[in-house]
C-alpha positions in Angstrom: 180.5 -41.7 71.7 180.3 -38.2 70.2 182.8 -37.4 67.5 184.5 -34.0 67.7 186.2 -34.1 64.3 183.3 -32.2 62.7 183.7 -29.4 65.3 187.4 -29.2 64.7 186.9 -29.0 60.9 184.3 -26.3 61.4 186.6 -24.3 63.8 189.5 -24.6 61.3 187.3 -23.5 58.4 186.2 -20.4 60.4 189.7 -19.6 61.4 191.0 -20.0 57.9 188.3 -17.8 56.4 188.4 -15.1 59.1 188.8 -11.6 57.5 192.0 -9.8 58.0 190.1 -6.8 59.4 188.6 -8.9 62.2 192.0 -10.0 63.3 193.2 -6.4 63.3 190.2 -5.3 65.3 190.8 -8.1 67.9 194.5 -7.2 68.1 193.7 -3.6 68.5 191.1 -4.3 71.2 193.7 -6.4 73.1 196.2 -3.6 72.8 193.7 -1.0 74.0 192.8 -3.3 77.0 196.5 -3.7 77.9 197.0 0.1 77.6 194.0 0.7 79.8 195.4 -1.7 82.5 198.7 0.1 82.4 197.0 3.5 82.7 194.7 2.4 85.5 197.6 0.7 87.4 199.7 3.9 87.1 196.9 6.0 88.3 196.4 3.7 91.2 200.1 4.0 92.1 200.0 7.8 91.9 196.8 8.0 94.0 198.4 5.7 96.6 201.5 7.9 96.7 199.4 11.0 97.1 197.4 9.4 99.9 200.7 8.4 101.6 202.0 12.0 101.3 198.8 13.4 102.6 198.9 11.0 105.6 202.5 12.0 106.4 201.5 15.7 106.2 198.5 15.1 108.5 200.8 13.1 110.9 203.4 15.9 111.0 200.6 18.5 111.8 199.3 16.3 114.6 202.8 15.8 116.1 203.5 19.6 115.9 200.1 20.3 117.5 200.8 17.9 120.3 204.2 19.4 120.9 202.7 22.9 121.1 200.0 21.9 123.5 202.5 20.1 125.7 204.8 23.1 126.1 
């Protein structure tokens, strides 16, 4: 049976001796990724709203055109 204690000790040693700057870089990267997700989600919502408004405008033009042709 393979013993994992050596791997746990090695991982603990690496975590204990990780430079503070590396942790800050990882936290900053995570924050930037979260900000990018928020910005992309907001952009998607705005584009969806604009597409909905454009569709409503096109629909109203079509209804008005049909009314004019009918009368």
